[in-house]
PADRENKOL-224038 format. One line per 3 residues: for each residue x, y, z of C-alpha. Coordinates in pm, 1 decimal, always signed. Layout:
<rs>
X Y Z ~ ...
</rs>
This chain:
<rs>
-1617.1 +1160.0 +3855.8 ~ -1732.8 +800.7 +3845.5 ~ -1979.9 +689.5 +4105.5
-1897.8 +381.6 +4310.0 ~ -2088.6 +140.1 +4088.2 ~ -1915.1 +265.9 +3775.7
-1582.9 +239.3 +3953.9 ~ -1673.1 -112.7 +4066.1 ~ -1761.7 -197.6 +3705.4
-1404.6 -119.5 +3604.3 ~ -1263.0 -337.5 +3881.5 ~ -1500.7 -624.0 +3803.9
-1388.4 -618.7 +3440.4 ~ -1026.1 -638.0 +3547.2 ~ -1095.6 -913.7 +3800.6
-1294.0 -1123.0 +3552.0 ~ -1015.5 -1084.9 +3296.3 ~ -769.7 -1213.5 +3555.8
-997.0 -1502.5 +3665.1 ~ -1239.7 -1578.7 +3379.5 ~ -1360.4 -1905.8 +3532.3
-1482.1 -1744.0 +3855.0 ~ -1858.3 -1756.0 +3802.8 ~ -1933.9 -1601.9 +4143.4
-1734.1 -1296.2 +4045.2 ~ -1925.1 -1277.4 +3717.6 ~ -2258.5 -1304.2 +3899.3
-2153.5 -1004.6 +4110.5 ~ -2034.6 -821.4 +3799.2 ~ -2376.5 -867.0 +3642.3
-2550.8 -753.4 +3959.1 ~ -2341.2 -437.9 +3962.0 ~ -2442.2 -369.5 +3601.8
-2809.3 -432.8 +3678.3 ~ -2794.3 -192.4 +3973.2 ~ -2688.5 +71.5 +3719.9
-2989.8 -17.6 +3501.7 ~ -2752.4 -173.6 +3245.9 ~ -2970.9 -478.5 +3198.9
-2855.8 -592.5 +2854.1 ~ -2485.5 -606.7 +2951.0 ~ -2583.7 -778.4 +3276.9
-2778.4 -1042.8 +3085.6 ~ -2476.8 -1104.4 +2861.1 ~ -2255.9 -1157.3 +3166.4
-2503.7 -1399.8 +3322.9 ~ -2548.4 -1587.7 +2994.3 ~ -2171.6 -1631.7 +2990.3
-2198.3 -1775.3 +3341.8 ~ -2457.9 -2025.5 +3220.5 ~ -2224.6 -2140.8 +2944.7
-1973.6 -2233.6 +3215.2 ~ -2222.8 -2353.5 +3476.1 ~ -2550.0 -2447.2 +3299.8
-2722.2 -2562.0 +3618.4 ~ -2661.5 -2241.5 +3811.9 ~ -3013.8 -2136.9 +3907.4
-2906.3 -1794.0 +4038.0 ~ -2790.6 -1688.3 +3692.1 ~ -3116.5 -1803.1 +3534.2
-3322.7 -1613.6 +3791.9 ~ -3116.3 -1298.0 +3748.7 ~ -3157.2 -1314.4 +3370.2
-3533.9 -1348.0 +3404.3 ~ -3550.0 -1056.5 +3649.9 ~ -3345.6 -836.1 +3414.5
-3564.5 -931.5 +3117.3 ~ -3869.1 -839.8 +3325.4 ~ -3719.2 -496.4 +3397.1
-3650.0 -445.2 +3026.7 ~ -4009.3 -539.6 +2945.6 ~ -4138.2 -290.9 +3205.2
-3932.2 -20.0 +3033.6 ~ -4071.0 -114.0 +2692.4 ~ -4425.1 -112.3 +2826.8
-4373.5 +230.5 +2985.7 ~ -4239.4 +371.1 +2659.8 ~ -4527.4 +223.1 +2461.7
-4781.1 +337.7 +2719.1 ~ -4896.5 -10.0 +2818.9
</rs>
């Protein structure tokens, strides 16, 4: 059984397909992915947002936060 975030992921994908220019929806989609520790897909979503709205600071901040989390994972694996 899918947990709520995984279920939400499915609905976000459908909603974004129906309204691909809705950057707020895509920001939320990325946040849902990040909450599931799916940082790379979240970054891709937010980068797509920046292509549509290059001045959107929220997307830039979310990308940086996700990259930081990925770096923490790498450091933990490498014993840093």
